[in-house]
PyMOL commands that place a pseudoatom at each C-alpha (Angstrom):
pseudoatom trace, name=CA, resn=MET, resi=1, chain=A, elem=C, hetatm=0, pos=[8.622, 39.893, -33.121]
pseudoatom trace, name=CA, resn=ILE, resi=2, chain=A, elem=C, hetatm=0, pos=[12.028, 40.595, -32.356]
pseudoatom trace, name=CA, resn=ARG, resi=3, chain=A, elem=C, hetatm=0, pos=[11.395, 44.569, -33.356]
pseudoatom trace, name=CA, resn=THR, resi=4, chain=A, elem=C, hetatm=0, pos=[8.300, 44.388, -31.313]
pseudoatom trace, name=CA, resn=LYS, resi=5, chain=A, elem=C, hetatm=0, pos=[10.126, 43.130, -28.088]
pseudoatom trace, name=CA, resn=THR, resi=6, chain=A, elem=C, hetatm=0, pos=[13.138, 45.975, -28.529]
pseudoatom trace, name=CA, resn=GLU, resi=7, chain=A, elem=C, hetatm=0, pos=[10.508, 48.451, -28.996]
pseudoatom trace, name=CA, resn=LEU, resi=8, chain=A, elem=C, hetatm=0, pos=[8.268, 47.250, -26.214]
pseudoatom trace, name=CA, resn=LEU, resi=9, chain=A, elem=C, hetatm=0, pos=[11.308, 46.998, -24.166]
pseudoatom trace, name=CA, resn=ALA, resi=10, chain=A, elem=C, hetatm=0, pos=[12.498, 50.737, -25.433]
pseudoatom trace, name=CA, resn=CYS, resi=11, chain=A, elem=C, hetatm=0, pos=[8.715, 51.980, -24.243]
pseudoatom trace, name=CA, resn=MET, resi=12, chain=A, elem=C, hetatm=0, pos=[8.993, 50.932, -20.840]
pseudoatom trace, name=CA, resn=PRO, resi=13, chain=A, elem=C, hetatm=0, pos=[12.165, 52.662, -18.816]
pseudoatom trace, name=CA, resn=GLU, resi=14, chain=A, elem=C, hetatm=0, pos=[10.332, 52.053, -15.716]
pseudoatom trace, name=CA, resn=LEU, resi=15, chain=A, elem=C, hetatm=0, pos=[10.595, 48.084, -15.740]
pseudoatom trace, name=CA, resn=GLN, resi=16, chain=A, elem=C, hetatm=0, pos=[12.549, 46.797, -12.653]
pseudoatom trace, name=CA, resn=HIS, resi=17, chain=A, elem=C, hetatm=0, pos=[15.857, 45.337, -13.584]
pseudoatom trace, name=CA, resn=SER, resi=18, chain=A, elem=C, hetatm=0, pos=[15.129, 41.675, -12.816]
pseudoatom trace, name=CA, resn=ASP, resi=19, chain=A, elem=C, hetatm=0, pos=[12.090, 42.121, -15.299]
pseudoatom trace, name=CA, resn=ARG, resi=20, chain=A, elem=C, hetatm=0, pos=[14.102, 44.152, -18.002]
pseudoatom trace, name=CA, resn=GLN, resi=21, chain=A, elem=C, hetatm=0, pos=[16.619, 41.366, -17.316]
pseudoatom trace, name=CA, resn=LYS, resi=22, chain=A, elem=C, hetatm=0, pos=[14.005, 38.695, -18.194]
pseudoatom trace, name=CA, resn=PHE, resi=23, chain=A, elem=C, hetatm=0, pos=[13.068, 40.875, -21.486]
pseudoatom trace, name=CA, resn=ILE, resi=24, chain=A, elem=C, hetatm=0, pos=[16.539, 40.418, -22.540]
pseudoatom trace, name=CA, resn=ASN, resi=25, chain=A, elem=C, hetatm=0, pos=[17.069, 36.881, -22.097]
pseudoatom trace, name=CA, resn=GLY, resi=26, chain=A, elem=C, hetatm=0, pos=[13.761, 36.279, -23.892]
pseudoatom trace, name=CA, resn=LEU, resi=27, chain=A, elem=C, hetatm=0, pos=[15.493, 38.586, -27.255]
pseudoatom trace, name=CA, resn=ILE, resi=28, chain=A, elem=C, hetatm=0, pos=[18.673, 36.762, -27.135]
pseudoatom trace, name=CA, resn=GLN, resi=29, chain=A, elem=C, hetatm=0, pos=[16.670, 33.167, -27.085]
pseudoatom trace, name=CA, resn=ASP, resi=30, chain=A, elem=C, hetatm=0, pos=[14.461, 34.601, -29.930]
pseudoatom trace, name=CA, resn=ASN, resi=31, chain=A, elem=C, hetatm=0, pos=[17.446, 35.732, -31.379]
pseudoatom trace, name=CA, resn=ASN, resi=32, chain=A, elem=C, hetatm=0, pos=[18.902, 32.254, -31.868]
pseudoatom trace, name=CA, resn=ARG, resi=33, chain=A, elem=C, hetatm=0, pos=[16.065, 30.707, -32.721]
pseudoatom trace, name=CA, resn=ALA, resi=34, chain=A, elem=C, hetatm=0, pos=[15.664, 33.329, -35.600]
pseudoatom trace, name=CA, resn=GLY, resi=35, chain=A, elem=C, hetatm=0, pos=[19.506, 32.314, -36.685]
pseudoatom trace, name=CA, resn=GLU, resi=36, chain=A, elem=C, hetatm=0, pos=[19.007, 28.422, -36.582]
pseudoatom trace, name=CA, resn=ILE, resi=37, chain=A, elem=C, hetatm=0, pos=[15.999, 29.039, -38.555]
pseudoatom trace, name=CA, resn=ILE, resi=38, chain=A, elem=C, hetatm=0, pos=[17.965, 30.961, -41.207]
pseudoatom trace, name=CA, resn=VAL, resi=39, chain=A, elem=C, hetatm=0, pos=[20.735, 28.355, -41.208]
pseudoatom trace, name=CA, resn=GLN, resi=40, chain=A, elem=C, hetatm=0, pos=[17.941, 25.754, -42.211]
pseudoatom trace, name=CA, resn=LEU, resi=41, chain=A, elem=C, hetatm=0, pos=[16.654, 27.783, -44.841]
pseudoatom trace, name=CA, resn=ARG, resi=42, chain=A, elem=C, hetatm=0, pos=[19.863, 28.688, -46.436]
pseudoatom trace, name=CA, resn=LYS, resi=43, chain=A, elem=C, hetatm=0, pos=[20.444, 24.518, -46.843]
pseudoatom trace, name=CA, resn=PHE, resi=44, chain=A, elem=C, hetatm=0, pos=[17.150, 24.124, -47.611]
pseudoatom trace, name=CA, resn=LEU, resi=45, chain=A, elem=C, hetatm=0, pos=[17.399, 26.526, -50.733]
pseudoatom trace, name=CA, resn=ARG, resi=46, chain=A, elem=C, hetatm=0, pos=[20.841, 25.309, -51.818]
pseudoatom trace, name=CA, resn=SER, resi=47, chain=A, elem=C, hetatm=0, pos=[20.044, 21.915, -52.083]
pseudoatom trace, name=CA, resn=GLY, resi=48, chain=A, elem=C, hetatm=0, pos=[16.799, 20.747, -50.357]
pseudoatom trace, name=CA, resn=SER, resi=49, chain=A, elem=C, hetatm=0, pos=[18.372, 18.721, -47.700]
pseudoatom trace, name=CA, resn=SER, resi=50, chain=A, elem=C, hetatm=0, pos=[18.087, 18.727, -44.158]
pseudoatom trace, name=CA, resn=ASP, resi=51, chain=A, elem=C, hetatm=0, pos=[18.141, 17.071, -40.510]
pseudoatom trace, name=CA, resn=PHE, resi=52, chain=A, elem=C, hetatm=0, pos=[15.599, 14.996, -39.863]
pseudoatom trace, name=CA, resn=ASN, resi=53, chain=A, elem=C, hetatm=0, pos=[14.658, 14.341, -36.449]
pseudoatom trace, name=CA, resn=THR, resi=54, chain=A, elem=C, hetatm=0, pos=[11.620, 13.426, -33.593]
pseudoatom trace, name=CA, resn=VAL, resi=55, chain=A, elem=C, hetatm=0, pos=[10.032, 16.805, -33.023]
pseudoatom trace, name=CA, resn=GLN, resi=56, chain=A, elem=C, hetatm=0, pos=[7.591, 17.354, -30.373]
pseudoatom trace, name=CA, resn=LEU, resi=57, chain=A, elem=C, hetatm=0, pos=[5.156, 19.484, -32.617]
pseudoatom trace, name=CA, resn=ASN, resi=58, chain=A, elem=C, hetatm=0, pos=[3.377, 20.453, -29.329]
pseudoatom trace, name=CA, resn=GLN, resi=59, chain=A, elem=C, hetatm=0, pos=[6.417, 22.131, -27.949]
pseudoatom trace, name=CA, resn=VAL, resi=60, chain=A, elem=C, hetatm=0, pos=[7.336, 23.611, -31.484]
pseudoatom trace, name=CA, resn=VAL, resi=61, chain=A, elem=C, hetatm=0, pos=[3.762, 25.196, -30.867]
pseudoatom trace, name=CA, resn=ALA, resi=62, chain=A, elem=C, hetatm=0, pos=[4.136, 26.408, -27.680]
pseudoatom trace, name=CA, resn=GLU, resi=63, chain=A, elem=C, hetatm=0, pos=[7.433, 27.679, -28.301]
pseudoatom trace, name=CA, resn=SER, resi=64, chain=A, elem=C, hetatm=0, pos=[5.617, 29.942, -31.319]
pseudoatom trace, name=CA, resn=LEU, resi=65, chain=A, elem=C, hetatm=0, pos=[2.706, 30.812, -29.256]
pseudoatom trace, name=CA, resn=ALA, resi=66, chain=A, elem=C, hetatm=0, pos=[5.491, 32.593, -26.955]
pseudoatom trace, name=CA, resn=MET, resi=67, chain=A, elem=C, hetatm=0, pos=[7.517, 33.791, -29.580]
pseudoatom trace, name=CA, resn=ILE, resi=68, chain=A, elem=C, hetatm=0, pos=[4.294, 36.232, -30.584]
pseudoatom trace, name=CA, resn=GLN, resi=69, chain=A, elem=C, hetatm=0, pos=[2.687, 36.432, -27.133]
pseudoatom trace, name=CA, resn=ALA, resi=70, chain=A, elem=C, hetatm=0, pos=[4.026, 40.414, -26.974]
pseudoatom trace, name=CA, resn=GLU, resi=71, chain=A, elem=C, hetatm=0, pos=[2.009, 41.120, -30.645]
pseudoatom trace, name=CA, resn=LEU, resi=72, chain=A, elem=C, hetatm=0, pos=[-0.845, 39.264, -29.454]
pseudoatom trace, name=CA, resn=THR, resi=73, chain=A, elem=C, hetatm=0, pos=[-1.529, 41.364, -26.737]
pseudoatom trace, name=CA, resn=ARG, resi=74, chain=A, elem=C, hetatm=0, pos=[-0.433, 44.650, -28.203]
pseudoatom trace, name=CA, resn=HIS, resi=75, chain=A, elem=C, hetatm=0, pos=[-3.031, 44.412, -30.875]
pseudoatom trace, name=CA, resn=ASP, resi=76, chain=A, elem=C, hetatm=0, pos=[-5.759, 43.154, -27.992]
pseudoatom trace, name=CA, resn=ILE, resi=77, chain=A, elem=C, hetatm=0, pos=[-6.157, 39.982, -29.990]
pseudoatom trace, name=CA, resn=THR, resi=78, chain=A, elem=C, hetatm=0, pos=[-7.577, 36.966, -27.841]
pseudoatom trace, name=CA, resn=LEU, resi=79, chain=A, elem=C, hetatm=0, pos=[-5.916, 33.607, -28.498]
pseudoatom trace, name=CA, resn=SER, resi=80, chain=A, elem=C, hetatm=0, pos=[-7.578, 30.122, -28.176]
pseudoatom trace, name=CA, resn=GLN, resi=81, chain=A, elem=C, hetatm=0, pos=[-6.151, 27.103, -28.117]
pseudoatom trace, name=CA, resn=GLN, resi=82, chain=A, elem=C, hetatm=0, pos=[-7.130, 23.529, -27.739]
pseudoatom trace, name=CA, resn=VAL, resi=83, chain=A, elem=C, hetatm=0, pos=[-3.592, 21.320, -28.165]
pseudoatom trace, name=CA, resn=ASP, resi=84, chain=A, elem=C, hetatm=0, pos=[-2.964, 17.442, -27.736]
pseudoatom trace, name=CA, resn=SER, resi=85, chain=A, elem=C, hetatm=0, pos=[-0.215, 16.462, -25.672]
pseudoatom trace, name=CA, resn=ALA, resi=86, chain=A, elem=C, hetatm=0, pos=[3.030, 14.726, -26.998]
pseudoatom trace, name=CA, resn=VAL, resi=87, chain=A, elem=C, hetatm=0, pos=[2.747, 14.748, -30.691]
pseudoatom trace, name=CA, resn=ALA, resi=88, chain=A, elem=C, hetatm=0, pos=[5.511, 13.727, -32.353]
pseudoatom trace, name=CA, resn=VAL, resi=89, chain=A, elem=C, hetatm=0, pos=[6.702, 14.112, -35.627]
pseudoatom trace, name=CA, resn=TRP, resi=90, chain=A, elem=C, hetatm=0, pos=[9.978, 13.356, -37.832]
pseudoatom trace, name=CA, resn=ALA, resi=91, chain=A, elem=C, hetatm=0, pos=[11.004, 16.492, -38.673]
pseudoatom trace, name=CA, resn=ASN, resi=92, chain=A, elem=C, hetatm=0, pos=[13.360, 19.475, -38.988]
pseudoatom trace, name=CA, resn=GLU, resi=93, chain=A, elem=C, hetatm=0, pos=[12.360, 21.143, -35.905]
pseudoatom trace, name=CA, resn=ALA, resi=94, chain=A, elem=C, hetatm=0, pos=[14.023, 24.848, -37.031]
pseudoatom trace, name=CA, resn=GLN, resi=95, chain=A, elem=C, hetatm=0, pos=[11.716, 24.471, -40.728]
pseudoatom trace, name=CA, resn=LEU, resi=96, chain=A, elem=C, hetatm=0, pos=[8.583, 23.373, -38.850]
pseudoatom trace, name=CA, resn=GLN, resi=97, chain=A, elem=C, hetatm=0, pos=[8.695, 26.072, -36.460]
pseudoatom trace, name=CA, resn=MET, resi=98, chain=A, elem=C, hetatm=0, pos=[9.289, 28.628, -39.533]
pseudoatom trace, name=CA, resn=VAL, resi=99, chain=A, elem=C, hetatm=0, pos=[6.282, 27.093, -40.787]
pseudoatom trace, name=CA, resn=VAL, resi=100, chain=A, elem=C, hetatm=0, pos=[3.905, 27.457, -37.401]
pseudoatom trace, name=CA, resn=LEU, resi=101, chain=A, elem=C, hetatm=0, pos=[5.098, 30.883, -36.607]
pseudoatom trace, name=CA, resn=ASN, resi=102, chain=A, elem=C, hetatm=0, pos=[4.294, 31.722, -40.310]
pseudoatom trace, name=CA, resn=LEU, resi=103, chain=A, elem=C, hetatm=0, pos=[0.726, 30.740, -40.212]
pseudoatom trace, name=CA, resn=LEU, resi=104, chain=A, elem=C, hetatm=0, pos=[0.512, 32.531, -36.671]
pseudoatom trace, name=CA, resn=LYS, resi=105, chain=A, elem=C, hetatm=0, pos=[1.824, 35.448, -37.956]
pseudoatom trace, name=CA, resn=ASN, resi=106, chain=A, elem=C, hetatm=0, pos=[-0.692, 35.365, -41.087]
pseudoatom trace, name=CA, resn=ALA, resi=107, chain=A, elem=C, hetatm=0, pos=[-3.526, 35.227, -39.056]
pseudoatom trace, name=CA, resn=LEU, resi=108, chain=A, elem=C, hetatm=0, pos=[-2.156, 38.378, -36.560]
pseudoatom trace, name=CA, resn=ASP, resi=109, chain=A, elem=C, hetatm=0, pos=[-1.805, 40.130, -39.929]
pseudoatom trace, name=CA, resn=ALA, resi=110, chain=A, elem=C, hetatm=0, pos=[-5.500, 39.612, -40.781]
pseudoatom trace, name=CA, resn=LEU, resi=111, chain=A, elem=C, hetatm=0, pos=[-6.824, 41.267, -37.763]
pseudoatom trace, name=CA, resn=ARG, resi=112, chain=A, elem=C, hetatm=0, pos=[-4.877, 44.610, -37.488]
pseudoatom trace, name=CA, resn=SER, resi=113, chain=A, elem=C, hetatm=0, pos=[-7.222, 45.922, -39.423]
pseudoatom trace, name=CA, resn=VAL, resi=114, chain=A, elem=C, hetatm=0, pos=[-10.517, 44.711, -37.868]
pseudoatom trace, name=CA, resn=PRO, resi=115, chain=A, elem=C, hetatm=0, pos=[-12.540, 45.587, -34.942]
pseudoatom trace, name=CA, resn=SER, resi=116, chain=A, elem=C, hetatm=0, pos=[-12.675, 43.931, -31.602]
pseudoatom trace, name=CA, resn=PRO, resi=117, chain=A, elem=C, hetatm=0, pos=[-13.325, 41.098, -30.779]
pseudoatom trace, name=CA, resn=ARG, resi=118, chain=A, elem=C, hetatm=0, pos=[-9.962, 39.850, -32.888]
pseudoatom trace, name=CA, resn=GLU, resi=119, chain=A, elem=C, hetatm=0, pos=[-9.541, 35.893, -32.173]
pseudoatom trace, name=CA, resn=ILE, resi=120, chain=A, elem=C, hetatm=0, pos=[-7.005, 33.571, -33.306]
pseudoatom trace, name=CA, resn=GLU, resi=121, chain=A, elem=C, hetatm=0, pos=[-8.357, 29.527, -32.567]
pseudoatom trace, name=CA, resn=LEU, resi=122, chain=A, elem=C, hetatm=0, pos=[-5.325, 27.340, -32.653]
pseudoatom trace, name=CA, resn=GLN, resi=123, chain=A, elem=C, hetatm=0, pos=[-6.241, 23.241, -32.591]
pseudoatom trace, name=CA, resn=LEU, resi=124, chain=A, elem=C, hetatm=0, pos=[-3.399, 20.428, -32.599]
pseudoatom trace, name=CA, resn=ARG, resi=125, chain=A, elem=C, hetatm=0, pos=[-5.087, 17.055, -32.187]
pseudoatom trace, name=CA, resn=GLN, resi=126, chain=A, elem=C, hetatm=0, pos=[-3.561, 13.781, -33.274]
pseudoatom trace, name=CA, resn=THR, resi=127, chain=A, elem=C, hetatm=0, pos=[-5.529, 10.915, -35.336]
pseudoatom trace, name=CA, resn=GLU, resi=128, chain=A, elem=C, hetatm=0, pos=[-5.141, 7.814, -36.682]
pseudoatom trace, name=CA, resn=GLN, resi=129, chain=A, elem=C, hetatm=0, pos=[-3.430, 8.832, -39.806]
pseudoatom trace, name=CA, resn=ALA, resi=130, chain=A, elem=C, hetatm=0, pos=[-1.995, 12.128, -38.972]
pseudoatom trace, name=CA, resn=ASN, resi=131, chain=A, elem=C, hetatm=0, pos=[-1.540, 15.090, -37.110]
pseudoatom trace, name=CA, resn=VAL, resi=132, chain=A, elem=C, hetatm=0, pos=[-3.305, 18.145, -37.728]
pseudoatom trace, name=CA, resn=LEU, resi=133, chain=A, elem=C, hetatm=0, pos=[-2.982, 21.567, -36.860]
pseudoatom trace, name=CA, resn=THR, resi=134, chain=A, elem=C, hetatm=0, pos=[-5.285, 24.486, -37.807]
pseudoatom trace, name=CA, resn=VAL, resi=135, chain=A, elem=C, hetatm=0, pos=[-4.731, 28.105, -37.098]
pseudoatom trace, name=CA, resn=SER, resi=136, chain=A, elem=C, hetatm=0, pos=[-8.061, 29.962, -37.716]
pseudoatom trace, name=CA, resn=ASP, resi=137, chain=A, elem=C, hetatm=0, pos=[-9.131, 33.846, -37.134]
pseudoatom trace, name=CA, resn=ASN, resi=138, chain=A, elem=C, hetatm=0, pos=[-11.767, 35.977, -37.729]
pseudoatom trace, name=CA, resn=GLY, resi=139, chain=A, elem=C, hetatm=0, pos=[-10.262, 38.842, -40.411]
pseudoatom trace, name=CA, resn=PRO, resi=140, chain=A, elem=C, hetatm=0, pos=[-11.899, 39.673, -43.300]
pseudoatom trace, name=CA, resn=GLY, resi=141, chain=A, elem=C, hetatm=0, pos=[-10.932, 36.393, -45.070]
pseudoatom trace, name=CA, resn=MET, resi=142, chain=A, elem=C, hetatm=0, pos=[-9.947, 35.380, -48.873]
pseudoatom trace, name=CA, resn=THR, resi=143, chain=A, elem=C, hetatm=0, pos=[-11.732, 35.584, -51.976]
pseudoatom trace, name=CA, resn=GLU, resi=144, chain=A, elem=C, hetatm=0, pos=[-11.444, 32.089, -53.617]
pseudoatom trace, name=CA, resn=SER, resi=145, chain=A, elem=C, hetatm=0, pos=[-9.355, 33.365, -56.538]
pseudoatom trace, name=CA, resn=GLU, resi=146, chain=A, elem=C, hetatm=0, pos=[-6.843, 34.813, -53.414]
pseudoatom trace, name=CA, resn=ARG, resi=147, chain=A, elem=C, hetatm=0, pos=[-7.204, 31.371, -51.473]
pseudoatom trace, name=CA, resn=ALA, resi=148, chain=A, elem=C, hetatm=0, pos=[-6.499, 29.467, -55.138]
pseudoatom trace, name=CA, resn=ARG, resi=149, chain=A, elem=C, hetatm=0, pos=[-3.307, 31.469, -55.404]
pseudoatom trace, name=CA, resn=VAL, resi=150, chain=A, elem=C, hetatm=0, pos=[-2.144, 31.940, -52.129]
pseudoatom trace, name=CA, resn=PHE, resi=151, chain=A, elem=C, hetatm=0, pos=[0.744, 29.502, -52.222]
pseudoatom trace, name=CA, resn=GLU, resi=152, chain=A, elem=C, hetatm=0, pos=[1.732, 30.512, -55.564]
pseudoatom trace, name=CA, resn=ILE, resi=153, chain=A, elem=C, hetatm=0, pos=[5.768, 32.028, -55.057]
pseudoatom trace, name=CA, resn=PHE, resi=154, chain=A, elem=C, hetatm=0, pos=[5.818, 36.147, -54.957]
pseudoatom trace, name=CA, resn=TYR, resi=155, chain=A, elem=C, hetatm=0, pos=[1.774, 36.179, -54.627]
pseudoatom trace, name=CA, resn=SER, resi=156, chain=A, elem=C, hetatm=0, pos=[0.544, 38.099, -51.625]
pseudoatom trace, name=CA, resn=THR, resi=157, chain=A, elem=C, hetatm=0, pos=[-2.621, 39.534, -50.440]
pseudoatom trace, name=CA, resn=LYS, resi=158, chain=A, elem=C, hetatm=0, pos=[-0.986, 42.213, -48.574]
pseudoatom trace, name=CA, resn=ASN, resi=159, chain=A, elem=C, hetatm=0, pos=[0.426, 45.451, -49.815]
pseudoatom trace, name=CA, resn=GLU, resi=160, chain=A, elem=C, hetatm=0, pos=[3.580, 44.901, -47.816]
pseudoatom trace, name=CA, resn=GLY, resi=161, chain=A, elem=C, hetatm=0, pos=[4.068, 41.320, -48.494]
pseudoatom trace, name=CA, resn=MET, resi=162, chain=A, elem=C, hetatm=0, pos=[6.489, 39.603, -50.449]
pseudoatom trace, name=CA, resn=GLY, resi=163, chain=A, elem=C, hetatm=0, pos=[4.559, 36.296, -51.284]
pseudoatom trace, name=CA, resn=LEU, resi=164, chain=A, elem=C, hetatm=0, pos=[7.109, 34.152, -49.879]
pseudoatom trace, name=CA, resn=GLY, resi=165, chain=A, elem=C, hetatm=0, pos=[6.184, 33.057, -46.317]
pseudoatom trace, name=CA, resn=LEU, resi=166, chain=A, elem=C, hetatm=0, pos=[2.918, 31.096, -47.798]
pseudoatom trace, name=CA, resn=TRP, resi=167, chain=A, elem=C, hetatm=0, pos=[5.290, 29.565, -50.561]
pseudoatom trace, name=CA, resn=LEU, resi=168, chain=A, elem=C, hetatm=0, pos=[8.039, 28.780, -48.409]
pseudoatom trace, name=CA, resn=SER, resi=169, chain=A, elem=C, hetatm=0, pos=[5.875, 27.038, -45.967]
pseudoatom trace, name=CA, resn=HIS, resi=170, chain=A, elem=C, hetatm=0, pos=[4.134, 24.946, -48.193]
pseudoatom trace, name=CA, resn=SER, resi=171, chain=A, elem=C, hetatm=0, pos=[7.488, 23.795, -49.555]
pseudoatom trace, name=CA, resn=LEU, resi=172, chain=A, elem=C, hetatm=0, pos=[8.740, 22.687, -46.506]
pseudoatom trace, name=CA, resn=VAL, resi=173, chain=A, elem=C, hetatm=0, pos=[5.422, 20.589, -45.676]
pseudoatom trace, name=CA, resn=THR, resi=174, chain=A, elem=C, hetatm=0, pos=[5.492, 19.037, -48.720]
pseudoatom trace, name=CA, resn=ARG, resi=175, chain=A, elem=C, hetatm=0, pos=[9.312, 17.628, -48.157]
pseudoatom trace, name=CA, resn=HIS, resi=176, chain=A, elem=C, hetatm=0, pos=[7.798, 16.715, -44.894]
pseudoatom trace, name=CA, resn=GLY, resi=177, chain=A, elem=C, hetatm=0, pos=[5.746, 14.390, -46.704]
pseudoatom trace, name=CA, resn=GLY, resi=178, chain=A, elem=C, hetatm=0, pos=[2.606, 16.632, -45.247]
pseudoatom trace, name=CA, resn=GLN, resi=179, chain=A, elem=C, hetatm=0, pos=[0.203, 19.111, -46.495]
pseudoatom trace, name=CA, resn=LEU, resi=180, chain=A, elem=C, hetatm=0, pos=[-0.950, 22.696, -46.227]
pseudoatom trace, name=CA, resn=GLN, resi=181, chain=A, elem=C, hetatm=0, pos=[-4.469, 24.022, -47.379]
pseudoatom trace, name=CA, resn=VAL, resi=182, chain=A, elem=C, hetatm=0, pos=[-6.406, 26.923, -47.017]
pseudoatom trace, name=CA, resn=SER, resi=183, chain=A, elem=C, hetatm=0, pos=[-10.080, 27.499, -46.436]
pseudoatom trace, name=CA, resn=SER, resi=184, chain=A, elem=C, hetatm=0, pos=[-12.683, 30.193, -44.969]
pseudoatom trace, name=CA, resn=SER, resi=185, chain=A, elem=C, hetatm=0, pos=[-13.003, 30.008, -41.227]
pseudoatom trace, name=CA, resn=PRO, resi=186, chain=A, elem=C, hetatm=0, pos=[-16.635, 29.489, -40.002]
pseudoatom trace, name=CA, resn=SER, resi=187, chain=A, elem=C, hetatm=0, pos=[-16.319, 33.137, -39.108]
pseudoatom trace, name=CA, resn=GLY, resi=188, chain=A, elem=C, hetatm=0, pos=[-16.048, 34.214, -41.953]
pseudoatom trace, name=CA, resn=GLY, resi=189, chain=A, elem=C, hetatm=0, pos=[-12.327, 34.852, -41.659]
pseudoatom trace, name=CA, resn=THR, resi=190, chain=A, elem=C, hetatm=0, pos=[-9.165, 32.316, -42.885]
pseudoatom trace, name=CA, resn=CYS, resi=191, chain=A, elem=C, hetatm=0, pos=[-8.664, 28.781, -41.526]
pseudoatom trace, name=CA, resn=PHE, resi=192, chain=A, elem=C, hetatm=0, pos=[-4.900, 27.404, -42.334]
pseudoatom trace, name=CA, resn=THR, resi=193, chain=A, elem=C, hetatm=0, pos=[-4.377, 23.427, -42.110]
pseudoatom trace, name=CA, resn=LEU, resi=194, chain=A, elem=C, hetatm=0, pos=[-1.545, 21.550, -41.740]
pseudoatom trace, name=CA, resn=THR, resi=195, chain=A, elem=C, hetatm=0, pos=[-1.276, 17.884, -41.906]
pseudoatom trace, name=CA, resn=LEU, resi=196, chain=A, elem=C, hetatm=0, pos=[1.854, 15.976, -41.093]
pseudoatom trace, name=CA, resn=PRO, resi=197, chain=A, elem=C, hetatm=0, pos=[2.459, 12.154, -40.821]
pseudoatom trace, name=CA, resn=ARG, resi=198, chain=A, elem=C, hetatm=0, pos=[2.235, 10.429, -37.589]
pseudoatom trace, name=CA, resn=HIS, resi=199, chain=A, elem=C, hetatm=0, pos=[5.742, 9.570, -36.356]
pseudoatom trace, name=CA, resn=PRO, resi=200, chain=A, elem=C, hetatm=0, pos=[7.165, 6.049, -37.296]
pseudoatom trace, name=CA, resn=GLU, resi=201, chain=A, elem=C, hetatm=0, pos=[6.678, 3.994, -34.835]
for i in range(1, 201): cmd.bond("trace and resi %d" % i, "trace and resi %d" % (i + 1))
show_as sticks, trace
zoom trace
């Protein structure tokens, strides 16, 4: 995402100074956030420990969407969203954002090779028992056997994939006391469902 924004900046020499500065400030913020995520990832892989706090999941979703907006525009992908406000969870914010970004990036990658319309649908709702985030696309989808293995380490449905993103996301969600599941979307693509416990009262 940072590379994509940098490439876009390099391809737009006509940008006004103020607009270019906003772009650069956005890159600095993305870079800082990436650094925070890497620190949390190293901590998790070393000891499994992390700092948990009250986190607004709807805000994490909004920040994650802002980080991939340039790629959505570049690939002509329409994103529709229904997000409940004030959805609080007990979590590590950097780790949670890593998960949300990974789900969005997987949906984006699935749509690169399909003809328009390319669509991602995101929903965040709060039930009496849990907070539920779904990210679905109208891409080519997965076979039943692919869905059965998608959270295995080093398994990937993408030629260039390393098979770490979804495995790590699943591990982080489990550590948060939640579930990460995959299914077919109504459009025939893929739907990931993230379920997290409600914030303790």
